[in-house]
N, C-alpha and C positions, 0 to 999 in steps of 0.2 A: 784760077789765077788769070787766065786769059780774059775771062769776062770782067774781072776787076780792072785789068790793065786797059782793055779796049772800050769798056762801057762805063763802069762805075766811077773810076778815078777821073776821067775826062769830064764827066757830068759835074762832079763835085768841084773840080778846078774852075769850070766855066760858071757855075752857079754861085760859088763862093758863099756858102751859107753862114749865117751868124751862129747857128746852133746845130750840132750834130748829135743825135741821140743814137746810141748803139744798144740794140737788143741782142744779147749774146746767149744763144742757146747752144748747149754742148751736144745736141743730138747728132751733130755732124762728126763728132769725135770718133776715132777709130774703135774705141771700146764700147760705144753705144750701139745697140742693135736696131734702133728705130729707123734711121735714115740710110744707113749703109753707105755713107759718104767717105768714111775712113780718113778724116783729117787728123793730123798729128798736132800736138801742142806747139811744135815749131811752126806749123802753118798758121795757127791762131796768132802766135807771137809776130810772125812776119807781117800778117795783115794789119795788126795793130800798130806795128812800127811804121808801116807805110802810111796809115791813117794819121798817126801822130806827126809824121814829117810833113804830110800834106796840110794839116791844120796849121803847122808852123809857117809854111809858105804863104798860106792864105792870110794869116794874121801878120805876116812880115817879121816873124821872130822865131827863134828855135825853142822848141818845147822840150822839157826833160821828162823822162819816164817816171 
């Protein structure tokens, strides 16, 4: 979350891309044994809410889930 807050979100805010593609792998999920990152579904939801809100700010309007 710190990396997102300090690096990723500021870059997106400054660059203001017209298109954002998301590749969502669940290998970081707590039940997956591959990456051992142990992210919860709540963490995924939090990240995507933040991304949705940021896209809304960039586009100048609120987006619905």
